[in-house]
FINU-781358 format. One line per field, with one value per residue (C-alpha): residue number from 1; x, y, z; residue in three letters. Coordinates in pm, 1 decimal, decimal comma, always signed. Layout:
BEGIN
nr: (NUM_...)
X: (X_...)
Y: (Y_...)
Z: (Z_...)
rest: (ALA_...)
***
This chain:
BEGIN
nr: (1_2_3_4_5_6_7_8_9_10_11_12_13_14_15_16_17_18_19_20_21_22_23_24_25_26_27_28_29_30_31_32_33_34_35_36_37_38_39_40_41_42_43_44_45_46_47_48_49_50_51_52_53_54_55_56_57_58_59_60_61_62_63_64_65_66_67_68_69_70_71_72_73_74_75_76_77_78_79_80_81_82_83_84_85_86_87_88_89_90_91_92_93_94_95_96_97_98_99_100_101_102_103_104_105_106_107_108_109_110_111_112_113_114_115_116_117_118_119_120_121_122_123_124_125_126_127_128_129_130_131_132_133_134_135_136_137_138_139_140_141_142_143_144_145_146_147_148_149_150_151_152_153_154_155_156_157_158_159_160_161_162_163_164_165_166_167_168_169_170_171_172_173_174_175_176_177_178_179_180_181_182_183_184_185_186_187_188_189_190_191_192_193_194_195_196_197_198_199_200_201_202_203_204_205_206_207_208_209_210_211_212_213_214_215_216_217_218_219_220_221_222_223_224_225_226_227_228_229_230_231_232_233_234)
X: (+2788,6_+2476,8_+2191,9_+1933,5_+2151,8_+2233,7_+1870,0_+1774,3_+2043,7_+1917,7_+1563,0_+1681,4_+1869,2_+1582,9_+1337,4_+1580,9_+1603,9_+1224,7_+1175,9_+1444,0_+1285,7_+1230,6_+1410,9_+1755,5_+1890,1_+1779,2_+1921,2_+1822,0_+1943,1_+1885,7_+1803,4_+1663,2_+1489,9_+1613,7_+1808,3_+2068,5_+2205,0_+2164,4_+2308,6_+2390,0_+2282,5_+2259,9_+2139,8_+2245,5_+2111,3_+2375,0_+2350,6_+2151,4_+2184,3_+2418,2_+2601,4_+2661,8_+2910,0_+2925,1_+3007,4_+2729,0_+2739,0_+2575,3_+2210,6_+1935,1_+1684,2_+1354,8_+1201,5_+843,1_+724,4_+955,4_+832,0_+906,4_+931,8_+1265,5_+1400,9_+1503,0_+1590,4_+1427,6_+1518,9_+1643,1_+1887,8_+1997,2_+2071,5_+2266,6_+2504,2_+2534,4_+2298,8_+2001,1_+1684,1_+1487,8_+1172,6_+1227,1_+1070,8_+1288,7_+1198,0_+1326,0_+1329,3_+1565,0_+1939,8_+2234,2_+2471,0_+2788,2_+3161,8_+3352,1_+3061,2_+3044,2_+2694,5_+2627,8_+2318,9_+2264,7_+1998,7_+1947,6_+1686,5_+1658,9_+1487,6_+1806,9_+1998,8_+1747,2_+1686,2_+1407,1_+1409,1_+1473,5_+1766,6_+1896,5_+1905,6_+2075,5_+2343,5_+2401,0_+2444,9_+2676,8_+2897,6_+2938,5_+3005,2_+3281,7_+3424,2_+3463,2_+3601,9_+3907,1_+3987,1_+3935,3_+3589,2_+3328,6_+2977,3_+2641,4_+2265,8_+1979,5_+1647,3_+1387,7_+1644,2_+1801,2_+2162,6_+2492,5_+2566,3_+2865,7_+2801,3_+2450,2_+2375,4_+2513,4_+2390,8_+2605,3_+2473,2_+2571,6_+2508,1_+2799,4_+2592,8_+2234,3_+2033,7_+1714,1_+1581,6_+1291,8_+1175,4_+928,2_+877,3_+1188,0_+1405,2_+1589,2_+1713,1_+1863,2_+2091,4_+2349,0_+2556,0_+2877,0_+3035,3_+3410,8_+3528,4_+3191,8_+3151,2_+2914,7_+2804,1_+2552,8_+2360,3_+2294,8_+2019,1_+1809,1_+1699,6_+1899,6_+1675,0_+1411,6_+1608,9_+1653,9_+1839,5_+2114,6_+2408,7_+2601,8_+2968,0_+3225,9_+3508,2_+3763,0_+3601,3_+3601,3_+3962,7_+4108,4_+4294,0_+4256,2_+4084,6_+4129,9_+3800,5_+3915,8_+4050,4_+3727,3_+3518,7_+3723,3_+3682,9_+3312,4_+3251,6_+3443,7_+3232,5_+2911,1_+3013,8_+3078,0_+2753,1_+2535,6_+2724,9_+2789,8_+3085,9_+3102,6_+3298,4_+3330,6)
Y: (+2651,6_+2442,3_+2538,7_+2587,3_+2827,2_+3030,3_+3039,3_+3181,5_+3448,7_+3532,3_+3575,4_+3799,9_+4024,5_+4014,7_+4127,7_+4399,6_+4541,4_+4528,9_+4719,7_+4968,8_+5064,3_+5435,3_+5470,7_+5615,7_+5366,8_+5039,5_+4860,1_+4499,9_+4378,5_+4031,0_+3706,7_+3687,2_+3399,5_+3057,4_+3195,6_+3365,3_+3672,4_+3993,3_+4247,6_+4598,1_+4548,7_+4890,1_+5002,7_+5356,8_+5586,5_+5475,8_+5103,8_+4860,5_+4555,1_+4262,5_+3991,2_+3652,0_+3407,5_+3054,6_+2689,4_+2466,3_+2120,9_+1880,2_+1974,9_+1947,5_+2233,5_+2232,6_+2565,3_+2659,3_+2575,6_+2276,2_+1926,2_+1658,2_+1410,5_+1575,3_+1443,0_+1087,8_+948,6_+945,0_+1168,9_+856,8_+797,6_+1159,8_+1123,7_+805,2_+999,7_+1283,8_+1529,7_+1727,8_+1829,3_+2156,4_+2270,5_+2646,6_+2972,2_+3063,7_+3024,8_+2737,2_+2363,3_+2128,1_+2176,8_+2069,9_+2273,5_+2140,8_+2177,7_+2314,5_+2534,5_+2910,0_+3015,5_+3390,8_+3540,3_+3910,4_+4049,9_+4386,2_+4651,8_+4665,2_+5004,3_+5146,0_+4990,9_+5127,6_+4795,7_+4541,0_+4171,0_+4047,2_+4283,8_+4183,2_+3815,5_+3911,6_+4094,1_+3797,5_+3577,3_+3833,2_+3840,7_+3462,3_+3467,2_+3724,4_+3527,5_+3193,3_+3375,1_+3459,9_+3087,3_+3074,0_+2918,6_+3053,3_+3057,7_+3207,6_+3196,8_+2982,5_+3154,9_+3041,7_+2865,8_+3075,1_+3025,3_+3011,6_+2744,4_+2604,3_+2553,3_+2695,8_+2667,1_+2316,5_+1965,1_+1931,7_+2229,6_+2196,7_+2424,0_+2561,8_+2799,5_+2777,5_+3088,2_+3106,5_+3411,1_+3536,4_+3898,9_+4090,1_+4465,2_+4456,2_+4310,3_+3992,4_+3681,5_+3348,4_+3389,3_+3186,7_+2869,6_+2841,4_+2497,0_+2531,1_+2189,5_+2042,5_+1664,8_+1639,7_+1287,7_+1442,3_+1574,2_+1215,9_+1193,6_+1476,9_+1628,0_+1947,5_+2254,5_+2022,2_+1935,4_+1576,4_+1653,5_+1887,4_+1822,2_+2002,3_+2088,7_+2269,9_+2513,4_+2243,1_+1996,6_+2253,5_+2359,1_+2024,5_+2197,1_+2325,8_+2655,8_+2808,6_+2879,2_+3205,1_+3327,9_+3245,1_+3401,0_+3721,3_+3759,1_+3673,1_+3939,4_+4193,1_+4116,5_+4131,3_+4477,5_+4586,2_+4446,4_+4578,8_+4910,7_+4892,9_+4880,5_+4554,7_+4565,7_+4366,8)
Z: (+1754,2_+1794,3_+1563,9_+1838,7_+2035,3_+1725,6_+1612,1_+1952,5_+1919,2_+1569,7_+1699,9_+1982,5_+1739,4_+1488,2_+1755,4_+1861,9_+1510,5_+1472,4_+1796,5_+1697,1_+1364,6_+1376,2_+1709,9_+1766,6_+2021,0_+2170,8_+2472,1_+2549,3_+2886,4_+3022,6_+2849,6_+2499,4_+2326,0_+2429,3_+2723,4_+2501,7_+2672,7_+2474,4_+2715,4_+2594,9_+2233,7_+2072,3_+1732,1_+1655,0_+1383,5_+1132,6_+1207,4_+994,8_+1219,3_+1274,7_+1083,4_+1244,4_+1090,3_+1225,9_+1162,3_+1289,2_+1435,7_+1184,4_+1138,3_+878,8_+849,1_+663,4_+558,2_+634,9_+282,4_+239,2_+165,2_+420,0_+130,6_+48,2_+376,9_+284,7_+629,7_+970,6_+1262,0_+1441,4_+1156,5_+1167,7_+1537,2_+1466,6_+1241,9_+1491,3_+1321,9_+1450,5_+1266,0_+1281,3_+1102,2_+1081,1_+963,5_+662,9_+298,9_+90,6_+135,6_+319,9_+351,1_+563,1_+781,2_+933,8_+988,5_+692,4_+590,5_+649,7_+748,9_+743,2_+905,6_+828,9_+1063,7_+897,2_+826,4_+448,4_+465,4_+615,1_+326,0_+75,3_-100,8_-135,5_-56,7_-412,2_-456,6_-114,5_-216,2_-544,1_-345,9_-115,0_-421,5_-576,7_-267,6_-282,8_-659,1_-604,6_-311,9_-489,8_-794,7_-581,7_-593,2_-969,3_-942,6_-1182,2_-1039,3_-1125,5_-1079,3_-1207,0_-1272,6_-1022,4_-799,4_-526,2_-425,3_-610,4_-868,2_-1053,9_-1427,6_-1388,7_-1760,9_-1804,0_-1741,7_-1427,2_-1233,6_-869,2_-574,8_-374,8_-160,2_-36,2_+48,3_+252,3_+433,6_+639,7_+628,1_+842,9_+805,7_+584,5_+863,2_+762,4_+934,6_+824,4_+522,6_+329,8_+368,4_+165,1_+136,4_+181,9_+300,7_+398,0_+411,7_+115,2_+205,5_+446,2_+145,4_+30,1_+291,9_+146,5_-183,0_-127,0_-157,3_-304,7_-619,9_-738,5_-1063,1_-936,5_-711,6_-441,8_-425,5_-217,1_-276,5_-200,1_-439,8_-718,1_-665,4_-562,2_-279,7_+70,8_+143,9_+488,3_+663,0_+818,5_+485,9_+303,5_+580,4_+579,0_+202,3_+215,4_+481,3_+271,0_-34,9_+170,9_+291,5_-67,8_-206,6_+78,0_+84,8_+459,5_+694,8_+888,7_+1213,5_+1533,6)
rest: (MET_GLY_TYR_GLY_GLU_CYS_TRP_ALA_LEU_GLN_ARG_ALA_LEU_PHE_ASP_ALA_VAL_LEU_ARG_ALA_LYS_GLY_ALA_ARG_THR_LEU_PHE_CYS_ASP_GLY_GLU_GLY_ALA_GLY_GLY_VAL_ARG_THR_ALA_ALA_LEU_SER_LEU_GLY_PRO_GLN_GLN_ALA_GLY_TRP_LEU_LEU_THR_VAL_GLU_HIS_ASP_PRO_VAL_TYR_THR_LEU_GLY_LYS_SER_GLY_LYS_GLU_SER_ASN_VAL_LEU_VAL_SER_GLU_ASP_TYR_MET_ARG_SER_ILE_GLY_ALA_GLU_PHE_TYR_HIS_ILE_ASP_ARG_GLY_GLY_ASP_VAL_THR_PHE_HIS_GLY_PRO_GLY_GLN_ILE_VAL_ALA_TYR_PRO_ILE_VAL_ASP_LEU_GLU_ARG_LEU_GLY_ILE_GLY_LEU_ARG_GLU_TYR_ILE_ASP_ARG_LEU_GLU_GLY_ALA_VAL_ILE_ASP_THR_VAL_ALA_GLU_TRP_GLY_VAL_GLY_ALA_GLY_ARG_ILE_ALA_GLY_ALA_SER_GLY_VAL_TRP_ILE_GLU_PRO_ASP_GLY_THR_ARG_ALA_ARG_LYS_ILE_CYS_ALA_ILE_GLY_VAL_ARG_SER_SER_ARG_PHE_VAL_THR_MET_HIS_GLY_LEU_ALA_LEU_ASN_VAL_SER_THR_ASP_LEU_ARG_TYR_PHE_ASN_HIS_ILE_ASN_PRO_CYS_GLY_PHE_THR_ASP_ARG_GLY_VAL_THR_SER_LEU_GLU_ARG_GLU_THR_GLY_GLY_LYS_ALA_GLY_MET_GLU_ASP_VAL_LYS_ARG_ARG_LEU_VAL_ARG_HIS_LEU_ALA_GLU_LYS_LEU_ASP_VAL_ARG_ILE_TYR_LYS)
***
């Protein structure tokens, strides 16, 4: 799915959850932001929000506090390699999304989950750590650097999953991007997440074998449900 279309859908759902705070049911009929249809969206008393999972067409995104100096090529060059560029409203610096990468966008009311933003990010990281562990890949955290890292305490720390969120009135949007079979050459054109001394990696690079996207996504969603203590259903 193209990034712009998905971002518009995120904003429509985000606005729906904001309007539903404190209300029993919300119905949004018609077109939402960016012309995305949001017919018959409902948020019942036991619902916390939505989870979107997607693979994007190649795109670079720069967070609201990111430094443009971490983007090492021009937008013309990005277009020449088939990638788009967006300056967006999440936290964090610049990153890449593309095929072979699972992007998960939880649009949820943290008050309904009974957790704060820092704990929420910890739980997202924990879900990814548990997911990649199913392929025998050990991962962890680095203090002061969001996301999930391989060999976080070593000299070859490399990021397998980026995390960047936005929160308003404890409602979240944006989320995480887990590299499964991503073409990592795209990261050569940026300082990923603003770092110049740490690399990026993927599940397939770490295991040396193929990992099915649907299988990884299914396990990631299961671990997100466990960590957030919710039931995720279609």
